C-alpha positions in Angstrom: 16.6 -6.6 14.3 13.6 -5.5 12.3 11.9 -8.9 12.3 10.9 -10.0 15.8 8.7 -12.6 17.5 5.7 -11.9 19.7 3.7 -14.1 22.0 0.0 -13.5 22.4 -2.0 -14.1 25.6 -3.1 -17.6 24.4 0.5 -18.7 23.8 0.4 -18.2 20.0 3.7 -16.9 18.6 3.7 -14.6 15.7 6.2 -12.7 13.6 6.3 -8.9 13.5 8.3 -6.1 12.0 9.8 -3.5 14.3 11.4 -0.1 13.5 13.0 2.1 16.2 14.0 5.7 16.1 17.7 6.7 16.5 17.2 8.4 19.8 14.9 7.8 22.7 11.3 7.1 21.4 8.6 9.7 21.9 6.1 6.8 22.2 5.1 3.6 20.5 2.7 2.8 17.7 1.3 -0.5 16.6 0.8 -0.7 12.8 -2.0 -3.0 11.7 -1.7 -4.5 8.2 -4.1 -4.6 5.3 -5.1 -8.0 3.9 -1.8 -8.1 2.2 0.2 -9.0 5.3 3.2 -7.2 6.7 4.4 -6.4 3.2 6.8 -3.7 2.0 4.1 -1.0 2.3 3.3 -1.8 6.0 7.0 -2.0 6.8 7.5 1.4 5.1 4.8 2.8 7.4 6.8 1.5 10.4 10.0 3.1 9.0 8.2 6.5 8.5 7.0 6.4 12.1 10.5 5.6 13.4 11.9 8.5 11.4 9.4 10.7 13.2 10.6 9.5 16.6 8.2 6.6 17.4 9.0 2.9 18.0 6.7 1.0 15.7 5.7 -2.7 15.5 3.5 -4.4 12.8 2.3 -7.8 14.0 1.7 -10.5 11.4 -2.0 -11.1 12.0 -2.3 -13.9 9.5 0.5 -16.1 11.1 -2.3 -18.1 12.7 -3.3 -19.2 9.2 -0.1 -18.9 7.1 3.3 -17.9 8.5 5.0 -15.0 6.9 2.3 -14.3 4.4 2.7 -11.1 2.4 1.3 -10.1 -0.9 1.3 -7.6 -3.8 -1.7 -6.1 -5.4 -2.4 -8.0 -8.6 -5.9 -9.4 -9.0 -4.7 -12.9 -8.3 -2.9 -11.8 -5.1 -5.9 -9.8 -4.0 -8.1 -12.8 -4.4 -5.9 -15.0 -2.3 -5.5 -12.3 0.4 -9.2 -11.9 0.7 -9.5 -15.6 1.7 -7.8 -14.8 5.0 -10.8 -12.6 6.0 -13.6 -14.9 4.8 -14.4 -15.5 8.5 -12.2 -13.0 10.4 -11.4 -13.8 14.0 -11.3 -10.4 15.6 -10.6 -11.8 19.0 -7.5 -13.4 17.7 -6.5 -10.3 15.8 -6.8 -8.3 19.1 -4.8 -10.8 21.1 -2.0 -10.4 18.5 -2.4 -6.6 18.5 -2.2 -6.6 22.3 1.1 -8.6 22.1 2.6 -5.8 19.9 1.3 -3.1 22.4 2.9 -4.9 25.3 6.2 -5.1 23.4 6.1 -1.3 23.1 5.0 -0.6 26.7 8.5 0.7 27.7 8.5 3.3 25.0 6.0 5.7 26.6 2.3 6.1 25.5 1.3 3.7 22.8 -1.0 4.4 19.8 -2.4 2.3 17.0 -2.9 2.9 13.3 -4.4 0.4 10.8 -5.3 0.3 7.1 -8.2 -1.5 5.4 -8.6 -4.7 7.6 -6.2 -3.0 10.0 -8.4 0.1 10.2 -11.2 -2.0 11.5 -8.9 -3.8 13.9 -7.6 -0.4 15.2 -11.2 0.7 15.9 -11.8 -2.6 17.7 -8.7 -2.1 19.8 -9.9 1.4 20.7 -13.1 0.0 22.1 -12.0 -3.3 23.6 -8.3 -3.2 24.6 -6.6 -1.4 27.5 -3.2 0.3 27.2 -3.6 2.4 24.1 -3.7 6.2 24.2 -4.9 7.0 20.6 -6.2 5.1 17.6 -6.3 6.0 13.8 -8.1 3.9 11.2 -7.8 4.2 7.4 -10.7 2.9 5.3 -11.9 0.3 7.7 -15.1 -1.2 6.2 -16.1 -3.2 9.2 -16.1 -0.2 11.6 -19.8 0.6 10.9 -20.7 -2.8 12.2 -18.9 -2.0 15.5 -20.0 1.6 15.8 -22.3 0.9 18.8 -19.1 0.3 20.7 -17.6 3.4 22.3 -13.9 4.0 22.0 -12.0 4.3 25.3 -9.4 6.6 23.7 -9.2 9.5 21.2 -10.0 8.0 17.8 -9.6 9.3 14.2 -10.8 7.8 11.0 -10.0 8.4 7.3 -12.1 7.4 4.3 -12.0 7.9 0.5 -15.2 9.4 -1.0 -14.7 7.2 -4.1 -14.2 3.9 -2.1 -16.3 1.3 -3.9 -16.0 -1.1 -1.1 -17.1 1.3 1.6 -20.1 3.4 0.5 -20.8 6.8 2.1 -23.8 5.2 3.8 -21.3 3.1 5.8 -19.4 6.3 6.8 -22.6 8.1 7.6 -23.5 5.2 10.0 -20.2 5.7 11.8 -20.7 9.5 11.9 -24.2 9.1 13.4 -23.3 6.6 16.0 -19.9 7.9 16.9 -20.0 11.7 17.2 -17.1 11.3 19.6 -14.8 10.1 16.8 -13.0 12.5 14.4 -13.8 11.5 10.8 -12.3 12.8 7.5 -13.5 12.0 4.0 -11.2 12.7 1.0 -12.9 13.7 -2.3 -11.6 11.9 -5.3 -9.8 9.2 -3.2 -10.7 5.5 -3.3 -9.9 2.5 -1.2 -6.2 2.2 -0.4 -5.5 5.8 -1.2 -2.6 6.0 1.3 -0.6 3.1 -0.4 1.9 4.4 -3.0 2.2 0.8 -4.4 -1.4 0.6 -5.4 -3.2 2.0 -8.4 -5.6 3.7 -6.1 -2.9 5.8 -4.5 -4.0 9.4 -4.2 -1.0 11.6 -3.3 -2.9 14.7 -2.1 -5.3 12.7 0.1 -2.4 10.5 1.4 -0.3 13.6 2.3 -3.2 15.3 4.1 -4.4 12.2 6.0 -0.8 11.4 7.1 -0.3 14.9 8.4 -3.5 14.7 10.4 -2.5 11.3 11.7 0.9 12.5 12.9 -0.6 15.7 14.4 -3.1 13.4 16.3 -0.4 11.2 17.6 1.8 14.2 18.6 -1.1 15.5 20.6 -2.0 12.3 22.4 1.3 10.4 22.6 3.9 13.1 22.6 
C-alpha cells in the first residue's frame, strides 16, 4: 500500500507515502517534503523515482504537529503551511527522516532528496545521520546556516537565480564554506521551480535539475 506508518527512534509514529518499482529496486530514496506536506507533488516525486527503479518513501514530517497535513499553493494555504516552520525542530525532522531510511535499508544503498524545507533537511541528514549514500537538496534556504557542517556523503544542491527567498549571497555562503558540495544555479528560475503545480514552475530548469539528480543517484546508489 502506498500509505504506510513509520516509527521514529523516540517512539513517535508518523505517516508516509511509499512507491516501489516493478522489479527489484536499484536502491532506496527518502523524499523530504516542502512546507506543504506530503501532497500530490511530493507523492509524484516518489512515483517518478519508482518508475526509475528506486523504492521511495516520503515521511510526513508535520505529523508531530498535525496529522496528515497537506496543502496547495494559494496565498492562504502558504500562510498556514509556514506556521509549521515558525520554530522548526530539525532534530525531530531528522528522527522521522531516519525512520524512513531504516524502512528502505533492505533495498540497497539509500539516498535522500528534499525540496524547500526538505532541501535543508536533506543537507542536515547528509551531515548528521548515518546510513545514507548520497543527498540532493533543492532550494533549501536554511543550508547556509548549517554550512559549517561537513557532509559525510556526496551532496548536490540546486538553486534558482531568481529565488526571492534565497538571495545569491546565501548561495555564495554555501559555495564558500562547502567547496566539497556540488552546487547548481538556474538562471531565470525562482523558488519552487521544480514543482509543476506552482506558478514558479520553470520547465527547463526542472528538467535539467532532475536529470542531474538522477545521474547523481545512479552514480552513488546504483
